[in-house]
C-alpha positions in Angstrom: 84.4 -68.7 -52.8 85.6 -71.4 -50.5 83.0 -72.7 -48.0 85.6 -73.0 -45.3 86.1 -69.2 -45.3 82.4 -68.6 -44.8 81.0 -67.3 -41.5 77.8 -68.9 -40.2 75.9 -65.7 -41.1 77.1 -65.8 -44.7 76.2 -69.5 -45.0 72.7 -68.9 -43.7 72.3 -66.0 -46.2 73.6 -68.0 -49.1 71.2 -70.9 -48.3 68.3 -68.4 -47.9 69.1 -66.8 -51.3 69.3 -70.2 -53.0 65.9 -71.2 -51.5 64.4 -67.9 -52.8 65.7 -68.6 -56.3 64.3 -72.2 -56.3 60.8 -71.2 -55.0 59.7 -67.8 -56.3 56.0 -68.2 -55.4 56.9 -69.2 -51.9 59.0 -66.1 -51.5 56.1 -64.0 -52.8 53.8 -65.5 -50.2 56.5 -64.9 -47.5 56.9 -61.3 -48.5 53.1 -60.7 -48.4 52.9 -62.1 -44.9 56.1 -60.6 -43.5 54.4 -57.3 -42.7 51.9 -59.0 -40.4 54.2 -61.5 -38.8 57.5 -59.6 -38.7 60.9 -61.2 -38.6 63.2 -60.7 -35.7 66.1 -62.0 -37.7 65.8 -59.2 -40.2 65.7 -56.7 -37.3 68.7 -57.9 -35.5 70.6 -59.6 -38.3 72.8 -56.6 -39.1 73.5 -55.9 -35.4 76.1 -57.5 -33.2 75.4 -58.8 -29.8 75.9 -55.3 -28.3 73.3 -53.7 -30.6 70.8 -56.4 -29.8 71.4 -55.9 -26.1 70.9 -52.2 -26.4 67.6 -52.8 -28.3 66.4 -55.1 -25.6 67.3 -52.6 -22.8 65.5 -49.8 -24.7 62.4 -51.9 -25.2 62.3 -52.9 -21.5 62.9 -49.2 -20.4 60.1 -48.0 -22.7 57.8 -50.6 -21.2 58.7 -49.6 -17.6 58.1 -45.9 -18.5 54.8 -46.7 -20.1 53.6 -48.6 -17.0 54.7 -45.8 -14.7 52.9 -43.1 -16.7 49.7 -45.1 -17.4 
């Protein structure tokens, strides 16, 4: 694959995959801690800007409803 044809997302994913291959114990530690820390990039990585905007609006709307009820 030619690096000039890569999108920025593909380049980041390729670099992340190569880092995981080079440091397996580090990736094990990351996977054990991911549940407690979370990763916003994993949540919104597959969405476009519209999906991320909808997610933000839903979260804000839920917070407002929560404050009105309680």
